[in-house]
C-alpha positions as CSV (number, residue, x, y, z in Angstrom):
1,X,-45.9,5.7,-12.3
2,X,-43.1,8.2,-12.8
3,X,-40.0,7.8,-15.0
4,X,-37.8,7.4,-11.9
5,X,-39.9,4.5,-10.6
6,X,-40.4,2.8,-13.9
7,X,-36.9,3.1,-15.5
8,X,-34.3,4.2,-13.0
9,X,-35.3,2.6,-9.6
10,X,-35.4,-1.0,-10.9
11,X,-31.8,-0.7,-12.1
12,X,-30.7,1.0,-8.9
13,X,-32.3,-1.8,-6.8
14,X,-30.8,-4.5,-9.0
15,X,-27.3,-2.9,-8.6
16,X,-27.6,-2.3,-4.8
17,X,-29.1,-5.7,-4.0
18,X,-26.5,-7.4,-6.2
19,X,-23.5,-6.0,-4.4
20,X,-21.0,-8.7,-3.2
21,X,-21.9,-8.6,0.5
22,X,-25.6,-9.1,-0.3
23,X,-24.9,-11.9,-2.8
24,X,-22.8,-13.7,-0.1
25,X,-25.8,-13.5,2.2
26,X,-28.1,-15.0,-0.5
27,X,-25.6,-17.8,-1.1
28,X,-25.9,-18.7,2.6
29,X,-29.7,-19.1,2.7
30,X,-31.2,-19.8,-0.8
31,X,-29.6,-23.3,-1.2
32,X,-31.6,-24.5,1.8
33,X,-34.8,-24.2,-0.3
34,X,-36.4,-27.5,-1.3
35,X,-39.3,-28.9,-3.3
36,X,-42.0,-26.5,-4.4
37,X,-40.7,-23.0,-3.6
38,X,-42.4,-19.6,-3.4
39,X,-40.0,-16.7,-3.5
40,X,-41.8,-13.5,-2.3
41,X,-40.2,-10.4,-3.7
42,X,-38.2,-12.2,-6.4
43,X,-37.3,-8.8,-7.8
44,X,-34.7,-9.1,-10.6
45,X,-34.0,-12.7,-9.9
46,X,-30.7,-12.3,-8.0
47,X,-31.5,-15.5,-5.9
48,X,-32.1,-17.7,-8.9
49,X,-28.5,-18.9,-9.4
50,X,-28.3,-20.1,-5.8
51,X,-31.2,-22.6,-5.9
52,X,-30.0,-26.2,-5.8
53,X,-31.5,-27.9,-8.9
54,X,-31.2,-31.2,-7.1
55,X,-33.5,-30.1,-4.4
56,X,-35.9,-27.7,-6.1
57,X,-38.8,-28.8,-8.4
58,X,-40.4,-25.5,-9.2
59,X,-40.1,-21.8,-8.1
60,X,-43.0,-19.4,-8.1
61,X,-41.6,-15.9,-8.1
62,X,-44.0,-13.2,-6.7
63,X,-43.3,-9.5,-7.3
64,X,-45.6,-6.6,-8.0
65,X,-43.1,-4.7,-10.2
66,X,-43.3,-5.7,-13.9
67,X,-40.0,-3.9,-14.6
68,X,-38.2,-6.2,-12.1
69,X,-40.0,-9.4,-13.4
70,X,-38.8,-8.6,-16.9
71,X,-35.2,-8.7,-15.7
72,X,-35.8,-11.9,-13.7
73,X,-37.3,-13.6,-16.7
74,X,-34.0,-13.3,-18.5
75,X,-32.2,-14.8,-15.6
76,X,-34.6,-17.8,-15.5
77,X,-34.3,-18.9,-19.1
78,X,-31.2,-21.1,-18.5
79,X,-32.3,-22.8,-15.3
80,X,-33.0,-26.5,-15.2
81,X,-36.2,-26.1,-13.2
82,X,-39.4,-24.3,-13.9
83,X,-39.9,-20.7,-12.7
84,X,-43.4,-19.2,-12.9
85,X,-43.7,-15.4,-12.2
86,X,-46.7,-13.9,-10.5
87,X,-47.2,-10.1,-10.7
88,X,-48.8,-9.5,-7.3
89,X,-47.7,-8.2,-3.9
90,X,-46.9,-10.3,-0.9
91,X,-50.3,-10.1,0.7
92,X,-52.0,-11.5,-2.4
93,X,-50.5,-15.0,-2.9
94,X,-52.8,-16.9,-5.3
95,X,-51.7,-20.3,-4.2
96,X,-53.6,-23.0,-2.3
97,X,-53.2,-23.6,1.4
98,X,-50.4,-26.0,2.4
99,X,-49.1,-26.2,-1.2
100,X,-45.5,-25.0,-0.8
101,X,-42.4,-26.6,0.8
102,X,-40.3,-23.5,1.1
103,X,-40.9,-19.8,1.2
104,X,-37.9,-17.6,0.5
105,X,-37.7,-13.9,1.3
106,X,-34.5,-11.9,0.9
107,X,-34.4,-8.2,1.4
108,X,-38.1,-8.0,0.9
109,X,-39.8,-7.6,4.3
110,X,-38.3,-4.1,4.5
111,X,-40.4,-3.0,1.5
112,X,-43.8,-4.7,1.8
113,X,-46.3,-2.2,3.2
114,X,-48.1,-4.7,5.5
115,X,-45.3,-7.2,6.2
116,X,-47.3,-9.0,8.8
117,X,-50.3,-9.6,6.5
118,X,-47.8,-10.9,3.8
119,X,-46.2,-13.3,6.3
120,X,-49.5,-14.7,7.3
121,X,-50.2,-15.4,3.6
122,X,-46.8,-17.2,3.5
123,X,-47.7,-19.2,6.5
124,X,-51.0,-20.1,4.9
125,X,-49.4,-21.6,1.8
126,X,-46.7,-23.5,3.6
127,X,-47.2,-27.1,4.3
128,X,-47.1,-28.1,8.0
129,X,-43.5,-29.4,7.6
130,X,-42.6,-26.4,5.4
131,X,-40.0,-23.7,6.1
132,X,-39.5,-20.0,5.7
133,X,-36.0,-19.2,4.7
134,X,-35.1,-15.5,5.1
135,X,-32.4,-12.9,5.0
136,X,-33.3,-9.3,5.7
137,X,-31.8,-6.1,6.8
138,X,-33.4,-4.2,9.6
139,X,-33.2,-2.5,13.0
140,X,-29.7,-2.4,14.3
141,X,-28.8,-3.4,17.9
142,X,-26.7,-0.3,18.5
143,X,-28.7,2.7,19.7
144,X,-26.5,5.2,17.8
145,X,-27.1,3.3,14.5
146,X,-30.8,2.9,15.3
147,X,-31.2,6.7,15.8
148,X,-29.8,7.3,12.4
149,X,-32.1,4.6,10.9
150,X,-35.1,6.4,12.4
151,X,-34.0,9.8,11.3
152,X,-33.2,8.8,7.7
153,X,-36.1,6.4,7.2
154,X,-38.7,8.8,5.9
155,X,-36.4,10.1,3.2
156,X,-35.0,6.6,2.4
157,X,-38.4,5.2,2.1
158,X,-39.4,7.7,-0.6
159,X,-36.2,7.4,-2.7
160,X,-35.7,3.6,-2.1
161,X,-38.9,2.3,-3.5
162,X,-40.6,1.9,-0.1
163,X,-37.7,0.3,1.7
164,X,-37.5,0.8,5.4
165,X,-34.2,0.8,7.4
166,X,-35.6,0.1,10.8
167,X,-38.0,-2.8,10.8
168,X,-37.8,-5.3,13.7
169,X,-37.4,-8.4,11.5
170,X,-37.7,-11.1,14.2
171,X,-40.8,-9.5,15.7
172,X,-42.5,-9.2,12.3
173,X,-41.8,-12.9,11.5
174,X,-43.2,-13.9,14.9
175,X,-46.3,-11.7,14.5
176,X,-46.8,-13.2,11.0
177,X,-47.4,-16.7,12.4
178,X,-43.9,-18.2,12.5
179,X,-41.6,-19.6,15.1
180,X,-38.0,-18.8,14.3
181,X,-35.9,-21.9,14.8
182,X,-32.6,-20.6,13.5
183,X,-31.3,-17.0,13.5
184,X,-28.0,-15.3,12.8
185,X,-27.2,-11.6,12.8
186,X,-24.4,-9.3,11.9
187,X,-23.4,-6.1,10.1
188,X,-22.4,-7.0,6.6
189,X,-20.0,-4.6,4.8
190,X,-21.6,-1.5,3.6
191,X,-23.5,1.6,4.7
192,X,-24.2,0.9,8.4
193,X,-27.8,2.1,8.6
194,X,-28.7,-0.5,6.0
195,X,-26.2,-3.3,6.7
196,X,-27.5,-5.1,9.9
197,X,-28.7,-8.4,8.6
198,X,-30.9,-11.1,10.1
199,X,-31.0,-14.5,8.4
200,X,-32.2,-18.0,9.2
201,X,-35.2,-20.2,9.1
202,X,-38.7,-20.3,10.6
203,X,-41.6,-22.7,10.7
204,X,-45.4,-22.1,10.8
205,X,-46.9,-22.1,14.2
């Protein structure tokens, strides 16, 4: 692992993902989590302040980057519920079938190499009445923006820690074994190729 990936990139991601428009999106979706929660791609813990302690009993935070987990551990110290960190990628969830009430993913599906495999793992651990709560950026509806997403994606992917600008988020969620029951979309303020957001909730099929 190079110096950029180990020391610089985690701080860049923490800063970029913590900008006000992104935090407003987190505030819309994370409070819907309830019970036993698995957050896939917990990163530096930016979602942690938005969990409702009256609804959440425990959060498992999954992330393969130890540098990000170290930042998140500091954010978790003052929380009134338990947070357990797991240093694994999204397609390696070491939890039992039907053991989780809510899976939370925010700005994560853009980065997981095999997002469909990871979503199938999320579906596996969710209880039949469980819910996937998500907020992601992805392919824009405007052809002109999408063309720029496609052109820039190879470079962006290399410098952005594996992030992809142009993933079809609803299609991935569907292919991963979920039925979307609520979906909102819009451009949030920011750089247009990275600012079209999808958020809502899905249930296992």
